[in-house]
N, C-alpha and C positions, 0 to 999 in steps of 0.2 A: 502464610501470607497475611498481610494486615492492610490491604488496600481499602481506602475510603470510598472507592468506586464499587458499584455492583460487580459481582463476579461475571455477569453477563455483558459487561461493557466490552466493546470491540470497535475497531475501525469499520466503517460502513461504506464509504465512497470517497473518491478523490476527484476534485475538480481541477482541470488543467486548462490554462489559457493558451490558445494556439493561434498560429498565423495562417495555416492552411487547413480549414475545417474538413474539406473533402478528403484530402490525403490522410489526415489523421484519423478520420472516421473509418476510412477504408482499411487502414492498418489495424485498428483495434477490432474491426469486424472480420475482415478477410484473412488476416494473418494470425491474430490472437483468438479468433473464433468466438468473439462475444456477439450477442444479439443486439441489434439496434432496437431499443425499446421505445424511444420517443425522439422526435425532432420538433423543435419549436424555435422559429426564427434563427438566431445565431448560436443555438445550443443543440447538442446531440447527447443522448444518454445511452450507454451501452452496458450490458451485463449478461447475466444468465438467468433463465426462468423469468421471474418478475422483478428481480433485484437489480437495480442499477448500481454498477460498481465504479464506472468511470463517466464523468461528465465533462464533455469537451465544450469550451466556450470560445467563440471566434473573437479575437482581440487583435486586429491588424494594427491598431494604434500603439501597441506595446513593443518595445525593443526586445531583442533576444537577451536572455539573462546571462550574466557572467558566470563562468565555471566556479570561480572562487566565492561567489555570493551564497548566502543562506538560501534555502529552498528545498526542492525535492531531490533526494538521492535515488530512491526508487519506490514504485508502487508494487507490492508483492501480492500476486494473485495465487491463492491457495487452491490447488486442485484436490479433488476428493480421493484420488488414488493414482498409482503410478501409470496405469493404462491411459487415463485421461490426460495426465501430464505428457506422456509420450505422444499422444495425438496432436496436442498443441505444439510441442517441440518439433514434430515433423512438419507442421505447417510453417513454422519459422525457418526450418532448414530448407524447405523447397521454395519459399516465397521471399524471404528476407534474410538470407544467410549473412550478408554484410553487416547486419545490425546486431548479430550475436557477439557478446563480449566475454562470456566465460561461464564456468560452472563450478559447483563445490558441494562436497558432502559436509554438512555442518553438524553431524552427529544427531541432532534433533530433526533434521530435514535433509532433503536432496533438492538442490536449487540450480536453476539455469538463468543466466542474466543476458539482457539485451537492452538496447536503446530504441525508443520509438523514433520516427523520422525527424522529430524536432529536438532530439537529444535528451528526452526525459527517460530516466532509468526505469526498467521493468524487471521484476523477478517473477519467474514461474517456478512454483515449488510444490512439494508434497511433504507432509509431516510423517515422521516415524511414529509408531504408537507411543503414547505417553509413558507406558511402563518400560520403554527402552531409553527414556531420558535419564540422565544422571544429574543430581544436584549435590553441591558441596558448599557448606557454610551459607546456605540460602541462595546460592547462585547456580543457575543452570549451566551445565558444561557444554560449550559449543566449540567448534574448531572449523578450520577451512582446509579440507582435504581434497585431493584430486578426485574428480568425478568425470568419467569418460562419457561424453554425450552419445557417441556412436554405440558404445556398449549398452548404454541405457535404452536407446531406441531398439537395438537388436533384441534385448530381453523383454521389453514391455509393449512394443508396438504390435497391435493385433493384425491378423492377416488382412482384414478388410481395410485397415488403415495403412498398411504397407503400400496399397495402391495409390495412396495419397502422394507418396514420394514421386510417382511417375505422372499422375494425372491431376493432382491437386483439386479434387472435387470438394464441395462444401461438406465438411464433416460435422458441422455444429449440431445437426439433429441426433448424432450418435453420442453426444457428450451429456453427462448428467448435469442437473441444474444446481448442484451444490457448490460450484465455484464461488469463492468469496474473496474480499480483500482481507488476506490473512494478517498483514502488517504493513505499516508505512514507515519508510526510513527517510529521515530528514537531515539536511545539512544545517548546522548551527555554529555559533562562534565559540561556545564555551559549555562544557558538559556540566559544570557545577551550576550554572544558571539554568540549564535545561532540567536538571534534577529539581531545582527549586520550583520551576513552573509545572513540569509534568508529573512529578511525584508529590511534592509538598503542597501544591495548589490544586491541580486537577485530581490527584488522588490515586495514581497508578503505583504499583509496586516496582521496585528495582529487581530485575531478574539477572542482570549481568553488567559488569563494568570492565571494559578492557581499554587498552591504550587508545585514547581519543574517541571513545564511543560509550554510550549508555543505552541499555536495553530495559524496557519496562513493559508491564502487562497487568491485567486483572484476571483473577481466577486461576492463577497458576500456569498460564500459557507461557511458552518460552519467550516470546515478545510480541506485543501488539504495536508498539512504536519503538523506533530506535533513533537516536540522534548522534551524529558524528561530526568531528572537526577535521577529518582527514584532508579535505580540500578547502576548509573554510575557517581554520583556527583564527580567532581574534576578530572576525568580521562583525559588523554592526547591523543596523536595520537594513533589510534588503530594499532596493529600489523597485518600483513597479516594473515588471518585466514578464515576458512569456514564461510559461512553466507552471509551477504550483499556484493554483488559485485558492484551494481550501481543502482541508482534511475534515471529513465528517466522522464523528464518533457516535455510536448509538448506545443508549442505556435503556433498561426495560420500562421505566415509568416516568411520569411527569414529576413525581417526588424526587427521583434521582437527578433530573435536570435542575430542579430547584436547589438541591443540595450543592451541586457543582456551582451554580450561579452564586449562591451565598458565599462559598469559599473564594470565588473570584472577586466578589465585591468587598469582602473583608480584607483582601490584599490591595484594594484600591485600584484594581484593573478596570479599564474601560471596556464594558461589555455591550453588546447589542442583542436585544431580545426580540423574538418574534415567535410565530407558530406556524405549523403546517397542519395537514389533516390528521396527523398522529398525535400532536400535542405541542407543548412549548419547546423552543430551541434557544440556545445561547451561543453567541459567537464572540471570539476573543482572539487577538493576535498573540503569539508567543513573543519573547523578547527580541526576536529577529524579524518580526512581521509575517511569520508563517501563520496563516489564519486557520483556526480550529473552531469547528461548530459541533456542539453536543445536542442531540435530539433524541426523541423516543423512537425505538426500533419499530420498523413497520412489518 
């Protein structure tokens, strides 16, 4: 791999603009079993342990986004093991089965898909060990094979969590804190333009290219970001709408942020710079207006 990003670069958090803050907060907390970490005004942060993974922002002034426009395809929450994934999947099965949209064995991972109450895609997944991934000509081998949700639950749901199916108690206390945003999948208008921005400018490596989709990462992961045109081929700049507000990427040091900033500025892109308690941050829209912010990991 020849990424110009640090090997520790990864997605950190996704901000979502919502019409019903209470309902959306309840979904991410009560159904997906994330902790409410902070609430300030019209914003709620949810995550695991001390790490905020999802930031919900109340924006009743925004219209609902069009399915064909650029934006968020899904936020993928990586669980540390199959037992943890089964506990969250059981929560979905008991509390929001109508929002479930599918499942797949991707060879590198096992994944389950659903929509949140406002139609934003969510993936719940667990990785297979890296020594079980196959690479060919520099690209990771992925597929979309049938994965039976009922069989997965039967095999991996613990006895104490099986009670969840009948009583739906709060099982968050039994879940480990290692849940992270494993990857973020975006809708874009053109994968060649996406490659120019996310690979040639931001500095990710290409890990796979399939019909209508591009997968990229740092450090040899199967993918930290994906961009597809399956619903959005040829679209231009997205109009302000509910849905994706921002994707946060973390890098280890302020020097890493500075290097990203320099590459963006050499390309003549309009960037916004600020800082938080961890260090400098730089914010830039991709060619379709999907906002990306790079900052120092906390």
